N, CA, C and O of each residue as an XYZ file, in Angstrom:
524
protein
N      -4.099     -3.008    -19.134
C      -2.705     -2.941    -19.651
C      -2.244     -4.355    -19.512
O      -2.655     -5.019    -18.561
N      -1.439     -4.853    -20.368
C      -0.834     -6.140    -20.352
C       0.608     -6.274    -19.981
O       1.147     -7.259    -19.476
N       1.191     -5.035    -20.338
C       2.719     -5.138    -20.196
C       2.977     -4.013    -19.042
O       2.997     -2.799    -19.241
N       3.154     -4.623    -17.894
C       3.302     -3.767    -16.679
C       4.582     -3.344    -16.585
O       4.693     -2.360    -15.855
N       5.755     -3.803    -17.145
C       7.078     -3.376    -17.031
C       7.122     -2.103    -18.014
O       7.737     -1.092    -17.677
N       6.504     -2.185    -19.139
C       6.398     -1.020    -20.245
C       5.733      0.043    -19.522
O       6.080      1.195    -19.781
N       4.798     -0.167    -18.626
C       3.992      0.821    -18.013
C       4.999      1.625    -16.870
O       4.973      2.832    -16.631
N       5.819      0.682    -16.288
C       6.540      1.166    -15.152
C       7.654      2.233    -15.686
O       7.880      3.324    -15.162
N       8.319      1.681    -16.868
C       9.385      2.379    -17.459
C       8.642      3.698    -18.019
O       9.259      4.727    -17.742
N       7.605      3.864    -18.652
C       6.823      4.909    -19.023
C       6.624      5.884    -18.036
O       6.752      7.074    -18.324
N       6.284      5.466    -16.748
C       6.067      6.144    -15.503
C       7.359      7.062    -15.155
O       7.412      8.272    -14.936
N       8.327      6.134    -15.175
C       9.631      6.840    -14.732
C      10.138      7.730    -15.831
O      10.777      8.725    -15.489
N       9.933      7.494    -17.123
C      10.375      8.468    -18.321
C       9.507      9.734    -18.227
O       9.978     10.865    -18.343
N       8.264      9.480    -18.019
C       7.363     10.779    -17.855
C       7.740     11.555    -16.458
O       7.754     12.782    -16.363
N       7.951     10.924    -15.716
C       8.354     11.708    -14.367
C       9.668     12.518    -14.434
O       9.822     13.578    -13.828
N      10.566     11.960    -15.187
C      11.842     12.748    -15.456
C      11.704     13.718    -16.457
O      12.500     14.656    -16.487
N      10.739     13.615    -17.340
C      10.551     14.695    -18.301
C       9.878     15.811    -17.545
O      10.222     16.955    -17.841
N       9.070     15.658    -16.719
C       8.338     16.668    -15.812
C       9.239     17.191    -14.568
O       8.862     18.158    -13.906
N      10.327     16.572    -14.310
C      11.288     16.845    -13.109
C      10.635     16.601    -11.978
O      10.721     17.461    -11.101
N       9.865     15.435    -11.732
C       9.032     15.189    -10.438
C      10.222     14.446     -9.543
O      11.159     13.813    -10.030
N      10.015     14.631     -8.345
C      11.135     13.917     -7.480
C      10.945     12.659     -7.287
O      11.956     11.963     -7.188
N       9.626     12.022     -7.179
C       9.227     10.756     -7.081
C       7.901     10.318     -7.757
O       6.955     11.082     -7.947
N       7.932      9.009     -8.099
C       6.682      8.491     -8.932
C       6.209      7.234     -8.222
O       6.960      6.518     -7.560
N       4.945      7.020     -8.401
C       4.385      5.953     -7.718
C       4.091      4.582     -8.734
O       3.502      4.830     -9.786
N       4.379      3.517     -8.531
C       4.110      2.452     -9.422
C       3.501      1.442     -8.739
O       3.909      1.104     -7.628
N       2.380      0.812     -9.383
C       1.716     -0.381     -8.637
C       2.703     -1.369     -8.344
O       3.697     -1.475     -9.064
N       2.504     -2.158     -7.273
C       3.477     -3.088     -6.719
C       3.564     -4.559     -7.405
O       2.486     -5.148     -7.481
N       4.544     -5.130     -7.841
C       4.759     -6.581     -8.091
C       6.317     -6.910     -7.613
O       7.205     -6.086     -7.392
N       6.377     -8.152     -7.532
C       7.748     -8.576     -7.101
C       8.584     -8.552     -8.240
O       9.777     -8.597     -7.939
N       8.345     -8.495     -9.462
C       8.943     -8.390    -10.602
C       9.590     -7.109    -10.881
O      10.718     -6.949    -11.347
N       8.636     -6.105    -10.499
C       8.950     -4.607    -10.711
C       9.922     -4.273     -9.566
O      10.877     -3.529     -9.789
N       9.744     -4.713     -8.550
C      10.604     -4.478     -7.298
C      12.135     -5.054     -7.461
O      13.099     -4.502     -6.930
N      12.215     -6.103     -8.175
C      13.489     -6.524     -8.566
C      14.309     -5.745     -9.750
O      15.519     -5.524     -9.752
N      13.440     -5.415    -10.667
C      13.918     -4.444    -11.652
C      14.418     -3.125    -11.051
O      15.520     -2.657    -11.337
N      13.597     -2.577    -10.248
C      13.892     -1.317     -9.636
C      15.218     -1.446     -8.706
O      16.041     -0.534     -8.633
N      15.333     -2.605     -8.043
C      16.515     -2.827     -7.264
C      17.768     -2.840     -8.057
O      18.796     -2.461     -7.496
N      17.810     -3.239     -9.324
C      18.867     -3.431    -10.091
C      19.008     -1.893    -10.522
O      20.193     -1.568    -10.593
N      18.139     -0.894    -10.820
C      18.274      0.311    -11.264
C      18.813      0.946     -9.934
O      19.773      1.707    -10.066
N      18.358      0.751     -8.759
C      19.131      1.470     -7.649
C      20.599      1.077     -7.509
O      21.493      1.891     -7.275
N      20.782     -0.278     -7.675
C      22.279     -0.742     -7.588
C      23.074      0.033     -8.551
O      24.172      0.497     -8.241
N      22.509      0.195     -9.790
C      23.421      0.767    -10.727
C      23.466      2.329    -10.634
O      24.273      2.954    -11.321
N      22.598      2.958     -9.783
C      22.591      4.502     -9.495
C      21.775      5.131    -10.457
O      22.123      6.260    -10.804
N      20.736      4.628    -10.976
C      19.932      5.375    -11.829
C      18.654      6.023    -11.071
O      17.968      6.945    -11.511
N      18.505      5.450    -10.025
C      17.347      5.939     -9.027
C      17.932      6.022     -7.694
O      18.882      5.376     -7.251
N      17.062      7.118     -6.988
C      17.832      7.476     -5.669
C      17.309      6.383     -4.358
O      17.995      6.017     -3.403
N      15.947      6.033     -4.652
C      15.364      5.307     -3.699
C      14.194      4.433     -4.211
O      13.589      4.830     -5.207
N      13.817      3.256     -3.606
C      12.608      2.384     -4.078
C      11.960      2.151     -2.634
O      12.660      1.647     -1.755
N      10.986      2.413     -2.445
C      10.173      1.975     -1.216
C       8.971      1.354     -1.434
O       8.338      1.677     -2.439
N       8.485      0.430     -0.601
C       7.198     -0.219     -0.804
C       6.255      0.375      0.147
O       6.516      0.323      1.348
N       5.030      1.015     -0.336
C       4.084      1.648      0.646
C       2.768      0.982      0.384
O       2.412      0.529     -0.704
N       2.118      0.974      1.450
C       0.830      0.401      1.594
C      -0.463      1.521      1.186
O      -0.773      2.542      1.799
N      -1.006      1.019      0.096
C      -2.103      2.230     -0.360
C      -3.437      1.842      0.492
O      -4.022      2.733      1.109
N      -3.838      0.698      0.513
C      -5.035      0.184      1.241
C      -4.568     -1.166      1.826
O      -3.435     -1.591      1.602
N      -5.449     -1.815      2.563
C      -5.133     -3.109      3.328
C      -4.936     -4.059      2.135
O      -5.853     -4.306      1.352
N      -3.642     -4.608      2.023
C      -3.234     -5.647      1.190
C      -3.049     -5.160     -0.400
O      -2.921     -5.955     -1.332
N      -3.058     -3.664     -0.541
C      -2.778     -3.031     -1.712
C      -1.532     -2.327     -1.488
O      -1.493     -1.452     -0.623
N      -0.379     -2.655     -2.267
C       0.812     -1.883     -2.240
C       1.204     -1.216     -3.592
O       0.792     -1.581     -4.693
N       2.026     -0.228     -3.359
C       2.685      0.402     -4.551
C       4.051      0.733     -4.104
O       4.360      0.722     -2.913
N       4.962      1.061     -5.164
C       6.334      1.337     -4.896
C       6.403      2.770     -5.376
O       5.874      3.265     -6.371
N       7.213      3.362     -4.400
C       7.536      4.806     -4.664
C       8.896      4.838     -5.090
O       9.797      4.337     -4.417
N       9.083      5.421     -6.210
C      10.603      5.393     -6.878
C      11.063      7.106     -6.732
O      10.368      8.073     -7.045
N      12.241      7.110     -6.243
C      12.821      8.358     -6.321
C      13.551      8.530     -7.569
O      14.287      7.614     -7.937
N      13.454      9.470     -8.187
C      14.122      9.813     -9.515
C      15.137     10.666     -9.214
O      15.039     11.549     -8.362
N      16.310     10.407    -10.002
C      17.621     11.097     -9.606
C      17.929     11.946    -10.669
O      17.593     11.629    -11.810
N      18.679     13.247    -10.382
C      19.083     14.146    -11.245
C      20.459     14.528    -11.148
O      21.084     14.353    -10.101
N      20.999     15.063    -12.220
C      22.388     15.611    -12.146
C      22.516     16.991    -11.498
O      21.467     17.583    -11.244
N      23.707     17.577    -11.199
C      23.764     18.872    -10.524
C      22.903     19.956    -11.570
O      22.124     20.815    -11.155
N      23.170     19.754    -12.744
C      22.650     20.714    -13.693
C      21.034     20.681    -13.889
O      20.426     21.516    -14.558
N      20.492     19.701    -13.274
C      19.109     19.571    -13.325
C      18.616     18.381    -14.258
O      17.487     17.909    -14.121
N      19.509     17.922    -15.205
C      19.168     16.987    -16.288
C      18.910     15.493    -15.363
O      19.312     15.316    -14.213
N      18.141     14.509    -16.191
C      17.922     13.359    -15.454
C      19.019     12.532    -15.650
O      19.637     12.594    -16.713
N      19.403     11.624    -14.606
C      20.367     10.601    -14.758
C      20.065      9.673    -15.931
O      20.938      9.463    -16.773
N      18.862      9.112    -16.016
C      18.577      8.210    -17.066
C      18.154      9.220    -18.247
O      17.300     10.106    -18.210
N      18.987      8.837    -19.290
C      18.879      9.751    -20.516
C      18.105      8.864    -21.486
O      17.398      9.443    -22.310
N      18.145      7.696    -21.492
C      17.297      6.683    -22.350
C      16.964      5.466    -21.486
O      17.804      4.984    -20.726
N      15.816      5.010    -21.602
C      15.281      3.725    -21.184
C      14.135      3.144    -22.001
O      13.102      3.778    -22.218
N      14.371      1.867    -22.461
C      13.436      1.321    -23.436
C      13.371     -0.064    -23.023
O      14.262     -0.709    -22.471
N      12.025     -0.508    -23.409
C      11.629     -1.924    -23.185
C      12.110     -2.684    -24.506
O      11.907     -2.171    -25.606
N      12.677     -3.775    -24.391
C      13.385     -4.533    -25.548
C      12.425     -5.749    -25.888
O      11.936     -5.942    -27.001
N      12.225     -6.543    -24.763
C      11.400     -7.627    -24.982
C       9.702     -7.397    -24.768
O       9.191     -7.217    -23.663
N       9.065     -7.436    -25.859
C       7.744     -7.178    -25.830
C       6.757     -8.468    -25.729
O       7.105     -9.550    -26.201
N       5.520     -8.286    -25.093
C       4.752     -9.436    -24.985
C       4.421    -10.204    -26.477
O       4.230    -11.419    -26.521
N       4.383     -9.455    -27.527
C       4.275    -10.197    -28.918
C       5.432    -10.605    -29.335
O       5.388    -11.543    -30.130
N       6.769    -10.079    -28.970
C       7.868    -10.659    -29.499
C       8.888    -10.665    -28.415
O       9.477     -9.619    -28.143
N       9.134    -11.743    -27.793
C      10.006    -11.890    -26.730
C      11.511    -11.953    -27.400
O      11.680    -12.538    -28.469
N      12.492    -11.367    -26.761
C      13.908    -11.269    -27.132
C      14.727    -12.035    -26.091
O      14.761    -11.606    -24.937
N      15.449    -13.249    -26.467
C      16.331    -14.030    -25.476
C      17.825    -13.785    -26.006
O      18.097    -13.708    -27.204
N      18.710    -13.678    -25.020
C      19.948    -13.526    -25.284
C      20.902    -14.491    -24.570
O      20.899    -14.504    -23.339
N      21.720    -15.300    -25.261
C      22.664    -16.163    -24.704
C      23.745    -15.319    -23.989
O      23.887    -14.131    -24.281
N      24.553    -15.963    -22.997
C      25.641    -15.072    -22.398
C      26.673    -14.823    -23.384
O      27.392    -13.849    -23.163
N      26.866    -15.431    -24.312
C      27.980    -15.214    -25.469
C      27.495    -13.942    -26.265
O      28.299    -13.175    -26.796
N      25.970    -13.747    -26.321
C      25.616    -12.619    -27.307
C      25.301    -11.444    -26.589
O      24.822    -10.483    -27.192
N      25.551    -11.398    -25.144
C      25.571    -10.219    -24.497
C      26.545     -9.313    -24.577
O      27.633     -9.581    -24.066
N      26.353     -8.180    -25.176
C      27.374     -7.129    -25.510
C      27.014     -5.955    -24.824
O      25.857     -5.809    -24.429
N      27.941     -5.042    -24.628
C      27.760     -3.964    -23.688
C      26.957     -2.975    -24.355
O      27.086     -2.781    -25.563
N      25.997     -2.229    -23.527
C      25.286     -1.474    -23.932
C      25.832      0.004    -23.952
O      26.143      0.482    -22.861
N      25.976      0.754    -25.051
C      26.679      2.175    -24.987
C      28.027      1.958    -24.504
O      28.444      2.677    -23.596
N      28.835      0.958    -25.056
C      30.360      0.622    -24.648
C      30.279      0.473    -23.214
O      31.126      1.081    -22.560
N      29.347     -0.279    -22.550
C      29.476     -0.758    -21.037
C      29.182      0.519    -20.129
O      29.546      0.540    -18.953
N      28.462      1.653    -20.764
C      27.932      2.808    -19.873
C      26.570      2.477    -19.421
O      26.166      2.807    -18.306
N      25.852      1.824    -20.283
C      24.387      1.542    -20.074
C      24.315      0.165    -19.272
O      25.337     -0.497    -19.092
N      23.085     -0.236    -18.802
C      22.802     -1.448    -18.361
C      21.543     -2.124    -19.106
O      20.513     -1.514    -19.392
N      21.792     -3.481    -19.374
C      20.792     -4.229    -19.892
C      20.321     -5.286    -18.707
O      21.060     -6.007    -18.036
N      18.913     -5.175    -18.642
C      18.314     -5.901    -17.451
C      17.617     -7.266    -18.026
O      16.783     -7.269    -18.931
N      18.059     -8.320    -17.402
C      17.663     -9.609    -17.940
C      16.880    -10.443    -16.826
O      17.111    -10.313    -15.624
N      15.954    -11.288    -17.343
C      15.360    -12.156    -16.649
C      15.950    -13.558    -16.909
O      15.808    -14.079    -18.016
N      16.580    -14.151    -15.951
C      17.302    -15.516    -16.224
C      16.859    -16.550    -15.342
O      16.008    -16.309    -14.487
N      17.346    -17.634    -15.476
C      16.890    -18.822    -14.418
C      17.286    -18.576    -13.128
O      16.703    -19.125    -12.193
N      18.327    -17.720    -12.934
C      18.850    -17.429    -11.527
C      18.097    -16.066    -10.887
O      18.363    -15.665     -9.753
N      17.219    -15.476    -11.682
C      16.388    -14.462    -11.197
C      16.914    -13.200    -12.280
O      17.736    -13.288    -13.192
N      16.108    -11.990    -11.814
C      16.512    -10.820    -12.571
C      17.830    -10.268    -12.240
O      18.132    -10.207    -11.048
N      18.699     -9.836    -13.176
C      19.965     -9.322    -12.940
C      20.404     -8.681    -14.073
O      19.864     -8.953    -15.145
N      21.502     -7.685    -14.005
C      21.892     -6.924    -14.909
C      22.814     -7.843    -15.932
O      23.047     -9.032    -15.713
N      23.269     -7.167    -16.997
C      23.942     -7.980    -18.075
C      25.322     -8.150    -17.517
O      25.872     -9.198    -17.854
N      26.075     -7.259    -16.652
C      27.333     -7.489    -16.070
C      27.291     -8.789    -15.045
O      28.220     -9.596    -15.024
N      26.105     -8.918    -14.182
C      26.047     -9.965    -13.436
C      25.902    -11.440    -14.228
O      26.453    -12.496    -13.919
N      25.036    -11.193    -15.286
C      24.726    -12.393    -16.052
C      25.993    -12.964    -16.569
O      26.238    -14.170    -16.566
N      26.820    -12.000    -17.033
C      28.060    -12.407    -17.820
C      28.938    -13.237    -16.887
O      29.540    -14.276    -17.161
N      28.886    -12.506    -15.611
C      29.772    -13.123    -14.515
C      29.230    -14.393    -13.933
O      30.011    -15.212    -13.447
N      28.042    -14.589    -13.951
C      27.311    -15.972    -13.619
C      27.289    -16.870    -14.661
O      27.025    -18.042    -14.396
N      27.546    -16.501    -15.941
C      27.472    -17.422    -17.047
C      26.202    -17.739    -17.616
O      26.092    -18.798    -18.234
N      25.031    -16.812    -17.468
C      23.730    -17.133    -17.800
C      23.172    -16.142    -18.769
O      23.533    -14.965    -18.781
N      22.254    -16.665    -19.609
C      21.548    -15.724    -20.489
C      20.000    -15.723    -20.171
O      19.579    -16.495    -19.309
N      19.247    -14.978    -20.761
C      17.817    -15.180    -20.546
C      17.090    -14.099    -21.400
O      17.587    -13.740    -22.468
N      15.932    -13.582    -20.947
C      15.082    -12.924    -21.707
C      15.462    -11.393    -21.341
O      15.423    -11.013    -20.171
N      15.826    -10.549    -22.390
C      16.202     -9.230    -22.234
C      15.019     -8.287    -21.884
O      14.240     -8.066    -22.812
N      14.797     -7.772    -20.842
C      13.757     -7.054    -20.301
C      13.738     -5.510    -20.914
O      12.856     -5.075    -21.654
N      14.879     -4.790    -20.458
C      14.958     -3.416    -20.818
C      16.400     -2.937    -20.928
O      17.267     -3.699    -20.500
N      16.741     -1.835    -21.417
C      17.992     -1.207    -21.443
C      17.872      0.103    -20.916
O      16.897      0.827    -21.120
N      19.067      0.471    -20.099
C      18.810      1.958    -19.546
C      20.284      2.584    -19.782
O      21.345      1.962    -19.740
N      20.114      3.848    -20.020
C      21.501      4.662    -20.265
C      21.327      6.059    -19.653
O      22.246      6.876    -19.708
């Protein structure tokens, strides 16, 4: 698999469809940063790094559900794909679902949400959108 972020998002989506409490994702720094944004925005309950074997790690991600049992993440999609990268300037960043959703960007100042990117005045590659 070449697109590791798409794989991670699919694991989250499949876990919520099956109403699983937590899912495991192979570790990378980039995935950890994307998941930390989802944690800050309140879409997941926890994200912790666990050691599978010596020097092999994974991320355990706690999925969040509403009181009626429906998942907090109703839509999560990869925007920029390996064959077609999508970049957005700070002036082109618009709110996702009337600013109820979040767009995650990879900028020159690191991985951040669209709100933080507008605040810092930077644009970058659009990674995914979550609602």
